[in-house]
N, C-alpha and C positions, 0 to 999 in steps of 0.2 A: 504493500500500500504506500502511496506517496506521502510526503511530509504533511501537506495540507490536510489530506484525509485522516492522518493520525491525529492531528490537532482537533479536527472536527469530531472524530470518534471519542477522543478523550473528554471533550466538553460535553458530548451527548451522554456518556456514561456517568459523568459527575451529576448531570441533571436527573438521571434515572434513579441513582442510588437512594436519595432521600425519599422518593416516591415509594420504592420497594420497601424500605424500612418502615414507613408509616402504614402501608397496606398490611405488612406482616404483623405489625402490632395490633391493628384492628381485628384481623382474622384470628390472631392468637387469643385475644381477649374473648372474642365471641365463641370460638369453637373449643377452646381449652379451659380458660379461666372460669367463665360463667357456668359451664357444666360441673366443674369441681364444686362450686358453691351449691349447686343442686344436690350433689352427692352427699354433702355434709349437712344438708337441711333436714329437719325433722317435721316438715309440713307437707305430707304427701297429698292432702286433699286439694292442693292448688297446682299439682303437677301438670294436669291437662291444660290448664290456661297458660302455664309456663311454656309448654312446648308449642302452643299456638303462637305466643309472642316470640318465641325463639325462631320459629319458621319465618315469621314476618321480618324479624331482625336480619335473617340471612338474605332474604330477598332485597331488603333495603341496602344491605352491605354490598351485594352484587351490583346493584344499580350505581352505588357510590363508587365502587372500584372501576367500573367501565368509564364513568364520567371523569374520574380523577386521572385515570391512565391516559385519556385522550385530551387532557387539559381543557375540559369544557366547564370546569368549576372556577369562576372568577373569585377573587379574594373575598368580596362582600358576601356572596352566596355560600362560600366555603365555611364561613363562620357559623352559619345556621346548622351545619352538620354536627358541630360540637354540642349545640343546645339540644339537638335531637337525640344525641347519644346520652346526654344527661337524663332526658325524659325516659329513654329506654331502660337505663340502669335503675332509675327510680321505680319503674314498673316491675322489673325483675326483683327489686328489693321488696316490693309489695307481695309478690308471689312467694318469696322465699322466707317470709317471716317478719317483715318490717324491721323493727328495732332489734330483733333477735338475730338478724343476718348481718354478717360483716361485708356483704357485697358493696356496701357504700364506699369501701376503700377504693374501688375503681373510679369513683368520682374525682379523686385526687389526680389520677393519671390524665383524665380528660382536661381538667383545669390546667395542669402543668403543660400538657402538649399544646393546648390552645394558646396559652400565655406566651410561649416562646416566640410567636410571630405577631404579638399584639402589644399594646401599651398598657400602662397601669390601670387606666380607667376601664378598659375592656376586661381586664382581669377581675376588677372589683365587680363589674356588672354580671359576669358569668358566675362569680362566686355567690352573689346575692340570689341569682336565679336558682343556683344549685341548692342552696339552703331552703328556699321556699318550696321547690318541687319535692325535695327529699322529705321535708317535714309534712307536706300534704300527703304523700304516699304512705308515710308512717301513720299519720292520724286516720287515714282511710282504712288501713289494715286493722287498727285498734278501735274502729268506730263503735263497736258494740261493747267495748271493755275499756273505755277511756280512764276509768278510775284506777285501774291497775297499770296504766302506762307510766313508764319511768321517764318523766319529763326532764329530770336532771340529766339522765343519760342522753336524751335527745338534744338537750341544750349543749352538752359537752361535745357531741359530734358536730353540731353547728359551729361551735367555737374552734374545733379542729380545722374545719373548712376555712374559717376566717384567718386563723394563724397560717394555714398553708398559703392562702392568697397573699397575706402580708409578706411571707418569706419569698414567694415568687416575685412579688412586686419589687422587693428590695433588690433581688438579683437582676430584674429587668432594668432598674434604674442604674445599677452599677455597670451592667453590660453596655447599655446605651451610652453612658458617660465615657466608658473606655473606647467604644466604637467611634464616638465623635472625636475624641482626642486622637485616635489612630488615623481617622480620615483627615484631620487637620495636619497631622505630622506628615502623612503621605502626600497631601497637597503641597505642603511646604517643600518637601523633598524634590518635587518635580515642577515647581512653579517659580518663575522669576519674581522676586519680591517687588521690584520697582514697577514692572509693566503688567504683571498678572498673567503673562503668557507662559507657555511651557519653557523650561530651561534646557540647556545643552544636554544634561544627563538624561532627561526624558526623551529628547530627540534621538539620542543614540540608541535608546531602548526601542523606540517606536519605528525607526527607519526600516529595519529589516522586516518587521511585521507588516508595514504598509506595502513594501515591495512584494512580499509574499501574497498579499491580497490582490495586488495589481496583476501578478503573474497568473494566478488561478482564476481570476474573474475576467482576464484578458481585456482589461481596461487600463488606460494610462495613468501614471502617477507623475504629477508635475512638481518640480522643485523650484520655488521662487525665492531667490536670495536678494535681499535689500541691504543697501548701505547708505546711511544719511550723508549727503554731500557736505564736505568741509566741516564735519562735526568737531574735529579737534580745534579748528580755528574758532568755531562758535563757543566751545567749552572754555577755551583760553580767554576769549574776549568777554564773555558774560558770566563766567563762573560755573562751578559744578552744579549748583542748585538749578540754574536755568537749563543746564544740560540735561539734568534728570527730568525736568518738566517736559523737555522736548522728547525724550525717550518715552516717557509715560504717554504723552499725547499721540505719538506715532503708534504705540501699542493699542491705544483706543481706536485709532483710525483703522488699523488692521482688523480688529475684532468686529467693527461695524461694517466691514467690507467683504467678509467671507461667510461661508455657510458653517453650520454646526459640525459638519463632518470634516471640515478642513482643520489642519493642525498648525497653529501659529506658534513660532518659537523665537525667543530672544537668543540668538546664536552666540552672541558675545559682543560686548562693547556696544557699538552702534550698528551691528549687523543683525538682521532678522531673516528668518526663513519661514515659508509657508509650504506645507505639503497639501496638495490639492488633488483629490481623486477624480477620475472619470471625465475630465474635460480635455478637449483637444488643445493644441498649442495656441491657436488663435484666441480661444475663450480664456485660457490661462493668462495670456498676454493682456487681455482686456481687464482682468482682475488686477494685474500689476499696474496697468495704466490708471485704473480707477483709484487705487491707493496712492499712486504718485501724484495725481491731480489734486486729490483731497489734501495732501500735505502742502502742496504748492499754494493752495488757496488760503491756508491758515496764516494769519498774522501773529507772530509770537510777541505778545505784549511783555516787555521786559520789566522786571521788578525794579523800582526806584529809577526808572528811565522813561523819558517822555516818548521816545521813538519806539517803533516796532520793526521787526525784520522778517523776511520770508526765508523759508528753508526748503530745500529740495532733496529728493532721494533718487538713487539709481537702482535698477533692478536687472538681474540676470536670470534666465529661465532655461532649464534643461528638463528633458522628459524621459522617464523610464517606461518601457524598455526601448523606446525609439533611438535614443542617443547611446545607450549602453544597457546590457543585461546585468551589469554590476551597479547596484544602487549607490555605492560610495563613489564610483566614477561619475555618476549623474550629478552628485553634489559638487564634485570637482568641476564638472563642465558648467554648472550653474555659476560657480565662482569665476570661471574664465569669462563667461558671458557678462557677468557683473563688472569684471575688470575692463572688458572691452567698452562697456557703457561709460565707465569712468574716464577711460582714455580718449573717448570720442565726444566729449562735451558734457557729460553728466546729465542728470535730470531726464533720463530716458529708460525705456525698457528694451532689453536686447535678448533675443532668443539665441540659443547655441547654434542654431542653423546659420545665423549670420556670421558667426565666428568661423564655422566650417567653410562657408562660402568664401570668406575673406582669405582664409588659409589656402584654399584651392586656387584662388586668383593669384596669390603671392607665389605659389609653386609654379603656376603657369608662366608668370613673368620672369621667374628665375630661370626656367627652362629656355625661354625665348632669348634672354640676355646672354645665356651661356652658349 
């Protein structure tokens, strides 16, 4: 199997494993655990109703398994399944002796599994629902003998559910806090602090991945390399603060001019790169020109100075796999096209095709002169 196929298969397997584990848990509870509670129960006069409910539960679980396996359960509807499970377990509790059966323990599994993908408020809601439904099923079972019902034991079980919900909520809060910190650290590690664009480290990681996508989708990948003209002179003349403002402004212009699927990068200093999928060279050049014109139209208002100044940018473009099957070579060619733009007047967008054409003409002239 090819590399891209291996990557797709690995991703597919990772998405299947959680589904299988969840389905195994559900069928294990239904076919193994619940019958065990039946075996240890001493209330045979309700066994017939138990098996009717058990058969309905199997049909319900088969329908759920089919929908879940085919991804036809959206997140909002998926939550209803857990509430239905609580109702079923409460019904089984009614058939197996009410307060005398320990099957209520399964309610903790339902709450815990539900809460792993929900927030604290959702955990509280399902816990309250569980207490109400379980108490109702217990009271119905003891309807003719309420005087002998151990209300303290019922209250203690309700408290156990509350404590379980509290413990799970505490874990959810800690996990989400850690997750947010992790996301922030991850974003910092791959983001340029000044411009908010991706940094060189992220670019180096993403470059091969984008080339792989382009190769197997058979669509081009454009590398646009920008360099702000005369930035060193600007920085020396107006100071690093104004220089940082200019870099930040150009980063904003890039973000406003590209699609969500494009990857903008601060490559280093005043150099920027954009990786653009699926566009031909002419359209990619239009993107570069749009960004160049936008910066040219900006008047940089200088702090503590009455005047303003205009700034321009040059851009070089190369395309994978048209100019090379090696993506790193394509970046080099974009750099050469940028260098050509700088050498021939700045404030322009140059494709690597123009560099090749010029090189060809030079070779022809050398041959003629010799």
